[in-house]
N, C-alpha and C positions, 0 to 999 in steps of 0.2 A: 229057596234060601241058600245062602252061600255055605260052602262046605268048610271054609277056613274062618269061622267066626271066633274061634278060640285064640287066634293070633293077636298078640299084643304089640306088634311091630310099629303100629301107628302111634303108640304111646311114647316112642323114643324121640319124637320131634320136640325140640325146645321151643315152645310157643312164646316164651318170654322175649325171644329175640325180635318178635314182631310187635312188641308193645310200643305205644306212641312215645313213651318216655325215653326209649332207647333209639328212636329214629334219628339219623344223622343225614343231613342233606349232603349231596355230593359236593365236594370242594373242587371248584374249577378255577378259583382265583389264584393264579400263580405269581402274583406280584408284578407281572409285566403289564404295562399299560396296553390295552387293546382297544379296538374301536376304530372308527374311520379316521384317516389321516386328514386333519383339518387343512393343512397347507395344500395337499393334493386336491382336495375337494374344492377349495377356493380357487385354485388354479384352473380346474375344469369349468367352474362357473364363469370365470372371467373369459375363458376361451369360447364360451357358448355351448359347451358339451354337457348340457343339463342332464341328458339321459345317462351318460356315463357317471356323472356325479351322483345321481339318484341310485344307480346300481351299486356304486362303491359304498355309499352310506348304508344301504340295505344289506349288502353282503358282509359288511364288517360290524354288524350290530353287536353290542356287548352283552350277549346272553350269558347268564351264569356268573357274571362278574358282581362282586359284592360292593365294590367301591362306588359310592353314589356320585362322586365327582366325574368319573369316567362315563357313567350312564347319563348324567346331566349334560355333559359336553356333547355326547353323541346325539342326545335328543335335540339340543339347541341347534346343532349343525344340520340335522335332518329337517327340522322345522324351517330353517333358513332356506334349504334346498326346495322344500315343498312350496314355500311362499314365493320363491323366485320363478316358479313355473306359472305361466299364464293360464287362466281358466280354460281357454280354447285348446290348450295343449295337453290338458290332464288326461283326456281319454286316450290319446296317442301314447302317452307315457305308460299308462296302466296296461294297455294292450301289449307293450313290449316286455312286460315282466312275467316271470314264471310264477307258479302257485306259491312257492316258499317265500319269494320276495313280496308277493301280494299280502301274505299273512303277516310278514314283518312290517310292511307298510301300514296295514290296518292296526297293528299294535301301536305304532307311532301316532296314528290318527287318534286312537282312543286316549293315548297319553296326552296328546295335544288338547283333547276335550277336558281332561283333568286339570291342566294348567293353561288356561286360555291366556293369550296375549292380545295386544291391540290389533284388531282386524284379522285374527287368525281363524276365528270360529267359522265364519262363512266359507272361507277357503277350505278348511278341513271338512266341512259338510259336503262340498263339491267332490273332494277326494273320496270321501266315504261312499257317496253315490256311485261314482265311477268304479271303485273297487268292488262294491256290491254287485254292480251290473256284470262284471267279469267273473268274480269269485263266488258269487251267490251266498246263500245262507251258510254254507259250509265254511266259508272263510271266517265269518263272524263267530261261528261255534268253535272253530279251532283256536281262534284268538282268545276267546273268553275261557276256554277250558285248559289252555296251555299254562303250565306253572312257570315257564321261563318268561321273565319280564325284561323289557327294554328300558 
C-alpha cells in the first residue's frame, strides 16, 4: 500500500474543465480563403500535368476550415481532377503519392461516394481499390477515425 494515501493533491484538479459542455473546437478559420488554386489546377490539367494537379489539390485540402463554400469548391475541383485521370493511369498516380496524400485522397473518395454525380461512382470505386492496394486497411481506418473533414 502507498505511504502517501493521506495526500489530497489530486483533489485540486478542476474536472469541470473537461466537461462536454465546455469543449471548444480549435478555431483555424482565419477568414482567408484557402484551398487549391482553381486557375493553377486548371492550367496544369490543360498542360497535361495531371500528377502535379492531383498533388496540388491534395496538398492544399481545406482541413479545419468551417466555410462550406471553400470545402465544396475544393471537393468539386478534386473530383474534376480525379475524373480527368484515365482508369489505366490510376495505379501509377496512386503509387506516386505519399501516405498523407493517400489519406487525403481517400477522404475525397468517400466524400464523392456521399455526393455521387453522373458517372463518378465507378471511377471512384477504381480509385478506392488502388488506394487500398497501396495504403491497406490502415488508410481506411485513419480516414474514418480522423475528425478533420474535407
